[in-house]
ZAMARGU-4260 file (C-alpha; in steps of 0.2 Angstrom, whole numbers, plus 5000, padded with zeros to 4 digits):
<rodrens>
0) 5403/5054/4498 | 5419/5064/4496 | 5420/5081/4487 | 5425/5081/4468 | 5429/5096/4458
5) 5411/5099/4452 | 5402/5093/4468 | 5404/5101/4485 | 5396/5100/4502 | 5392/5118/4509
10) 5386/5112/4526 | 5367/5116/4525 | 5353/5106/4517 | 5349/5115/4501 | 5330/5118/4496
15) 5332/5132/4483 | 5346/5135/4470 | 5349/5146/4454 | 5361/5153/4442 | 5365/5172/4445
20) 5361/5181/4429 | 5376/5188/4420 | 5368/5205/4420 | 5370/5205/4439 | 5389/5206/4437
25) 5401/5214/4425 | 5409/5203/4412 | 5425/5195/4418 | 5442/5203/4414 | 5454/5195/4402
30) 5466/5191/4416 | 5452/5183/4427 | 5447/5165/4423 | 5429/5164/4417 | 5416/5158/4429
35) 5398/5159/4435 | 5390/5162/4451 | 5376/5150/4459 | 5365/5155/4473 | 5359/5143/4486
40) 5346/5143/4500 | 5343/5132/4514 | 5347/5128/4532 | 5341/5118/4547 | 5325/5127/4550
45) 5318/5134/4567 | 5325/5119/4577 | 5341/5119/4587 | 5350/5108/4575 | 5365/5119/4575
50) 5364/5121/4556 | 5361/5139/4552 | 5349/5146/4539 | 5357/5155/4525 | 5359/5161/4507
55) 5375/5155/4500 | 5385/5161/4484 | 5397/5149/4476 | 5407/5151/4460 | 5408/5138/4446
60) 5422/5139/4433 | 5416/5132/4416 | 5434/5131/4409 | 5440/5119/4423 | 5423/5111/4428
65) 5426/5116/4446 | 5415/5123/4460 | 5423/5134/4473 | 5428/5124/4489 | 5420/5137/4500
70) 5406/5149/4498 | 5411/5166/4491 | 5398/5174/4502 | 5385/5168/4515 | 5370/5178/4522
75) 5362/5172/4537 | 5343/5173/4539 | 5341/5170/4557 | 5328/5158/4563 | 5319/5159/4546
80) 5322/5145/4534 | 5324/5151/4515 | 5313/5137/4508 | 5310/5142/4490 | 5317/5156/4479
85) 5316/5164/4462 | 5330/5174/4454 | 5325/5189/4444 | 5329/5186/4426 | 5335/5204/4423
90) 5348/5203/4437 | 5339/5214/4450 | 5340/5202/4464 | 5330/5187/4471 | 5315/5183/4482
95) 5314/5170/4495 | 5300/5162/4504 | 5302/5161/4523 | 5290/5152/4535 | 5278/5167/4536
100) 5283/5179/4523 | 5293/5183/4507 | 5309/5193/4507 | 5319/5202/4494 | 5338/5202/4492
105) 5350/5212/4482 | 5366/5208/4473 | 5381/5218/4479 | 5395/5217/4466 | 5412/5224/4472
110) 5421/5232/4458 | 5438/5230/4466 | 5453/5220/4460 | 5444/5204/4466 | 5428/5208/4457
115) 5418/5199/4470 | 5399/5196/4472 | 5389/5197/4488 | 5371/5197/4494 | 5363/5209/4505
120) 5346/5210/4513 | 5336/5223/4504 | 5327/5238/4514 | 5313/5235/4502 | 5298/5226/4511
125) 5286/5216/4500 | 5270/5222/4509 | 5257/5211/4500 | 5268/5195/4505 | 5270/5199/4523
130) 5261/5186/4535 | 5254/5176/4521 | 5261/5159/4527 | 5273/5147/4519 | 5274/5149/4500
135) 5279/5133/4491 | 5281/5140/4473 | 5289/5156/4467 | 5292/5161/4449 | 5295/5176/4437
140) 5290/5177/4419 | 5303/5178/4406 | 5303/5197/4406 | 5303/5199/4425 | 5288/5209/4424
145) 5276/5197/4433 | 5278/5187/4449 | 5268/5172/4454 | 5267/5164/4471 | 5258/5149/4477
150) 5255/5145/4495 | 5254/5130/4507 | 5236/5135/4510 | 5232/5133/4491 | 5231/5152/4487
155) 5238/5158/4471 | 5243/5176/4468 | 5251/5185/4453 | 5258/5203/4454 | 5265/5215/4442
160) 5284/5218/4446 | 5290/5229/4453 | 5274/5238/4458 | 5267/5223/4467 | 5250/5227/4459
165) 5239/5212/4462 | 5231/5205/4445 | 5226/5188/4451 | 5221/5182/4468 | 5213/5165/4469
170) 5209/5156/4485 | 5209/5137/4484 | 5217/5136/4467 | 5223/5119/4474 | 5223/5111/4492
175) 5241/5116/4491 | 5251/5124/4477 | 5266/5113/4472 | 5273/5121/4457 | 5270/5136/4445
180) 5277/5141/4428 | 5273/5155/4415 | 5272/5152/4397 | 5286/5161/4387 | 5275/5176/4382
185) 5268/5177/4400 | 5250/5175/4394 | 5247/5159/4403 | 5252/5152/4420 | 5252/5133/4424
190) 5249/5128/4442 | 5251/5111/4450 | 5244/5104/4466 | 5231/5091/4471 | 5219/5087/4457
195) 5221/5093/4439 | 5235/5105/4433 | 5226/5122/4430 | 5230/5134/4416 | 5227/5153/4420
200) 5225/5167/4408 | 5235/5180/4417 | 5227/5195/4407 | 5209/5189/4411 | 5213/5183/4429
205) 5204/5167/4427 | 5206/5149/4424 | 5204/5143/4406 | 5208/5125/4407 | 5210/5110/4418
210) 5222/5096/4413 | 5216/5080/4420 | 5226/5066/4427 | 5223/5048/4425 | 5215/5038/4439
215) 5232/5032/4447 | 5242/5047/4442 | 5250/5061/4454 | 5255/5077/4446 | 5272/5084/4451
220) 5281/5098/4443 | 5276/5108/4427 | 5286/5118/4414 | 5282/5126/4398 | 5294/5124/4384
225) 5305/5140/4384 | 5305/5141/4365 | 5292/5153/4359 | 5286/5146/4343 | 5270/5137/4335
230) 5275/5121/4343 | 5274/5127/4361 | 5271/5113/4374 | 5269/5111/4392 | 5278/5097/4402
235) 5271/5089/4417 | 5279/5076/4428 | 5267/5062/4432 | 5270/5048/4445 | 5263/5030/4447
240) 5268/5015/4457 | 5278/5010/4442 | 5289/5026/4442 | 5291/5043/4436 | 5285/5049/4419
245) 5286/5065/4408 | 5270/5070/4399 | 5268/5083/4385 | 5253/5093/4383 | 5247/5105/4368
250) 5245/5123/4373 | 5232/5126/4360 | 5220/5111/4364 | 5227/5108/4381 | 5226/5089/4377
255) 5239/5077/4382 | 5251/5073/4367 | 5261/5058/4375 | 5269/5052/4391 | 5284/5041/4394
260) 5291/5033/4409 | 5309/5039/4412 | 5314/5032/4429 | 5307/5019/4441 | 5309/5030/4456
265) 5298/5045/4461 | 5303/5061/4453 | 5305/5076/4465 | 5314/5089/4454 | 5312/5094/4436
270) 5318/5108/4424 | 5319/5112/4405 | 5334/5119/4397 | 5333/5137/4391 | 5336/5131/4373
275) 5321/5119/4375 | 5331/5104/4369 | 5334/5095/4386 | 5323/5089/4401 | 5331/5086/4418
280) 5324/5076/4432 | 5330/5072/4450 | 5324/5057/4460 | 5321/5053/4479 | 5336/5042/4477
285) 5348/5056/4473 | 5349/5052/4454 | 5350/5065/4440 | 5344/5061/4423 | 5345/5072/4407
290) 5333/5067/4392 | 5330/5074/4375 | 5314/5084/4374 | 5310/5077/4357 | 5308/5059/4361
295) 5311/5059/4380 | 5326/5047/4377 | 5338/5048/4392 | 5355/5053/4386 | 5364/5056/4403
300) 5362/5048/4420 | 5372/5053/4435 | 5369/5039/4448 | 5369/5045/4466 | 5373/5062/4461
305) 5367/5066/4479 | 5365/5055/4495 | 5347/5062/4498 | 5332/5067/4487 | 5336/5080/4474
310) 5327/5096/4479 | 5330/5108/4464 | 5337/5108/4447 | 5342/5123/4436 | 5350/5124/4419
315) 5363/5138/4416 | 5357/5152/4404 | 5366/5145/4389 | 5360/5127/4393 | 5378/5121/4395
320) 5377/5115/4413 | 5364/5108/4425 | 5365/5114/4443 | 5357/5101/4456 | 5356/5102/4475
325) 5349/5091/4489 | 5345/5090/4507 | 5362/5081/4509 | 5370/5099/4508 | 5378/5094/4492
330) 5378/5105/4476 | 5383/5098/4459 | 5386/5105/4442 | 5385/5093/4427 | 5392/5099/4411
335) 5380/5094/4396 | 5387/5083/4384 | 5385/5089/4366 | 5376/5074/4358 | 5376/5082/4341
340) 5395/5084/4340 | 5397/5067/4347 | 5385/5060/4333 | 5394/5070/4320 | 5411/5064/4325
345) 5405/5046/4324 | 5398/5048/4307 | 5415/5056/4301 | 5425/5041/4308 | 5413/5029/4299
350) 5415/5037/4283 | 5434/5038/4285 | 5435/5019/4289 | 5424/5016/4273 | 5435/5026/4262
355) 5451/5018/4269 | 5443/5001/4266 | 5439/5005/4248 | 5456/5012/4245 | 5464/4996/4252
360) 5453/4985/4242 | 5456/4995/4226 | 5475/4994/4229 | 5475/4975/4233 | 5465/4971/4217
365) 5477/4981/4206 | 5492/4973/4214 | 5500/4989/4221 | 5501/4985/4239 | 5517/4979/4247
370) 5519/4960/4245 | 5517/4957/4264 | 5500/4966/4264 | 5494/4958/4248 | 5497/4941/4254
375) 5487/4944/4270 | 5472/4951/4261 | 5471/4935/4249
</rodrens>
């Protein structure tokens, strides 16, 4: 697979990716082209594969739909593979899970003529997350005031940020924690692993619901709808032999509302757009699909967006683009097509054609068309 303007190979298998919040950098100057930074985490692990472990910064230009050919910054992490990461929504920095501990990294914005962004390893040590083993899930709540981490050992922890005061510490939340997500108001935390999806009341530090799977289902990722209104829902990826499905659950009764299969292949990555309108899934075959959150209808498919399984998906802050990454070392940004504008344009064209047809019929019936056209219409 060759590089294209919006798809680049950065030389390391990618396991974590995210958009750098605009608050982490100054607004672009009028003379500079608009763009957004993406941050990537990955590498070859502890073996002697020759592929270094690193955090990578690249730049995406929305006006031209182009990813930078080369990383704008790269920070090595030695023999520690940065496996999962969470970008702080307030722009403070990001946290990465390494094989044994979690580490914090700071943004370093250079206010020179190039206005460049870099990453630096912070002097801050996250003491409660030292020597805790591999963490498979990391997430902040919307305000950035809470941090949840879930371990390979099945332990679930929630901390106040940045004080790192522990407010939930649950052994054996699952056999292994696969995914975590906070509700928009930060009241609930959903966790997925083996068995049911568990719902935790963060303020009470206890589980308040267990969302049961059907006999032949396997739960994958979970995401709350980011729109904070009366119709709040939770989405869970479910898999069967027939393929991957999206299920919708009520956040008041914690009952399943509906499920729909969207792809035949197993789903390995999932995300919901910040405006709540779109759902994105990535498959083990490297395909990326974007569906409507209203009816789960797939509206955009990128076949073979990656050569390997999709490891992560992230929508941009304004829901204009979808970032995807894979173990094939490739990163892709897919611009979201505006279905509403397309539908509106089609409707206007139909109305225009109908008006023209009516005008032609009226003119022909009154004999005011040129003789050549009048004879053709008779």
